[in-house]
N, C-alpha and C positions, 0 to 999 in steps of 0.2 A: 523306465524308458531311458534311451540314450540321449545325453545332452546334444541338441542340435536337431533332433527329430522334429517333424510337424505333427502336432497333436490336434485331433478334433475335439471340440467342446460345444455341446448344445446349451444355449441360455434362453430362458423364457422371461420376457420382460413385460412388466405391468405398470400402468399409471397409479396415481394416488387413489383412484376410484376402484381399482382392481381389474380395470379393463385392459386386455393386451394391447400393446403398442407395437407398431410395425416400422422398421427402418430399411430403406433400399441400400444403404451403403454404410461403411464404417464412419465415413465423414458425417453423415446425418445422425448416426447414433451419438457421436461425440458432441456435435452441435446441440443436441437435445439434453446433454449433461451426463450421458452414460460414458463409462470408461473402464478400463482394466489396468490395475497397477500391482505389480509383483513385489512380494517382500521375502526377506530371508527368514530363518528361523528365529531370529531375535527381533522380528517385526521392524526391520530396517528396510526401506525401499531399495531394491536392486539399483546399483549405479548404472548398470546397462539393462534397460528394460526389453524384454523379448519382443520380437515382431509379431503382430497379430493381424489377421484379416477377417472381414466378413465374407464367407464363401458364397452366400447367395442372400437375396432379399428375404426379410423376415416374413414368416407365415402369419395367417389370421389368428393362429392360436398364440402368437407372441414368440414363437420359437425362432431363434436366430442361430445359425451354425457358424462358429468361428473356428479358426485354426490358429495356433500359436506355436512358436519355437520353443522347445524344452529348455529352460535355463539350467544352470549347473546347481548341484547339491539340493537341499531341502528347501522348499519355497511354499508360499501361499498367495492366493490371488483373490481378494475380496472385490466384488463388483461395485464400482463407484455409481451411485444413483443420483438423479437430478434433484431429489428431496428425500426426507426421511419417510415420507408416505409412499414413494415409489418402492417397488420391490422386485427382486429377480429370483429365479430358481435355476441353478442354485444361487444362494447369496454369496458363496465363496467356494472356491475349489483349490486343491493343492496337490503337490507331488514331489518327486525327487529325480533330478537329472543324474544319470549314472554314466560312468565311462564305458561300461560293457553291460549288456543284458544277457539273458540265457542264450539266445540265438547267436549273439556275437561270440560268447565264450565257446559254444559248440562248434562254431566255424573255425575258431583259432586252434582248438584241439585237433579238429579234422585235418587242418592245414599243416600243423606241425608233426603230426603222426605220433605224438606222445604227450605226456603232461610235464609240467615244469618241475624239475627235481631241485634246482637252485636257480638264481637269476640268469645263469648261463648254460645250464645243462638240461637236456631232455632225457627222459626215462621211457622205455618201451619194454615189451615182452615178446618173446619168440620161443617156438619149440621146433626141434628137429629130431630125427631118429638116429640112433647110433649106427655109424656107417655112412650117413649122408655127407655129401659135399656141404660145406658151410658157406651160406649166403645171407649176409646180414645188412640191413639198410639202417644207417644211423641218420636221424633227423637232426639238423643243426639250426639253431635259432639266430635271428639277427643279433639278439643280445650276446650270444656266444661269440659271434665274430667281432662285435664291437669290443668285447671284454679283452680280446687279444690284439685288437687294432687291425683287423683284416677286413678289406672291402668285400671279399667274396671268398668262396672255398678255393678258387683257382689261385688266389693271392697268398694263401697260406704256405709258409716255408716247408713245414713238415707235418705229416699227419701219419700216425701209428695207431694200429688197433691190436689189442691183446684180449685173450680169454683167460680168466682165472677161476678155479674151482672155489665155491663158497666155503668149502671146508678148510681151505688153506689160511694161514694167518697173513696179516697185512704186511709183514716184512719178508714174506717169501716172494720169489719172482713169479712172473706170469706162468700159467700152466701151458698156454699155447701162444706162440708168436709166429710171425712170418705171414700174416694175412696180407692179401693184396688189396690196397684201397683204390677206388676209382670214383670219380664224381659222376653221378647220374642225373643230377639236377642242381643248378646253380643260380636259380632265380629267387628274388626277394620273396621271402615267406614260404619258400619250398626248396630248401637246400638239403641235399641228400648225399651221403657218402656210402658206397656199397664196399663192404669188406668181404672177401672170398678166400677160400682155401679148398682146393679140389679134393684132396686126399683127407679123409676123416682122421683126426689125430687120436692115436691110441690112448693118450692121457685122458680123453674124455669119454672112454668106453664105459658103459653102464656096468657096474659091479654085479657079480653073481648074487642071486637071491634079492636083488633089488630091481625096481622097474624104471627108475629115473635118477638123474642126478642134476644138481643145480650149479649153475656157474654164472658169471658176469662178464660181459663183453663191454669194453670201453674204447671210445675214440679220443685219442689225445692229440692236441694240435699245438704247434709251436710257430709263432710269428714273431720274428726278431728275438727280443729277450723275454717275451711273455709266453707262458704255457699254461694250458687249461684242458681238462676233460670236457669236451663239449657235448658228448652223448653217451648214454649207457643203455645196454639191453640186458634184461634178466633173462637168461637163456636156459631152457630146460632141455636136457637130452633124455629121450625116451628110449626104452628097449625095442628091439626090432623082433619081429615074429620068428625069424629064422636065423640060424647061426651061420648060414653060408651066403 
């Protein structure tokens, strides 16, 4: 669960004879000697105790439904009893407050359009056919903008996109240059630069006796004195069914 989420927790409370006890409010529970205290993994009481509430009056079975705010990191919460003879079920519960859960991670990936390649660069994949016009959407993260010190895509001094065959060496120049860059979205969490080239470059033609070739497209940005590759696309060029 994410730190700060409100978490439901049922508690069954019983007196020293084993009979269920019923409280109409959190104040009544605490006045009777019941309480909740959270500890870290070293059994040290948390300096900032989570907020908790009794959602509704206790039931005849002794069931009380509480809600608490998830604390940070690993924790335990033993139920404080009025005396050693009183008991609760559970006697203790625990958990871990996370920065992200699986839903949050999925949402971030869906929003960014790619996965994190470095702290500032996103990576994605695309396929086009030999002869098609090139249209590539680069997703740019907020971390990428912060890295070069730009407040937005529009604020970037220079953006250049190139394509390079994966068969070339690192010291060779880009295979395809001259793509036109345009900003299609410049809102926080959804910043996209579209690179286009109407005429398919001959340098990316699929070779005879092969069905595809692999290349990499990169978006490089410069703001002031800082330069970084903000996004990368693994591009596959596929053969076309006709030669005309």
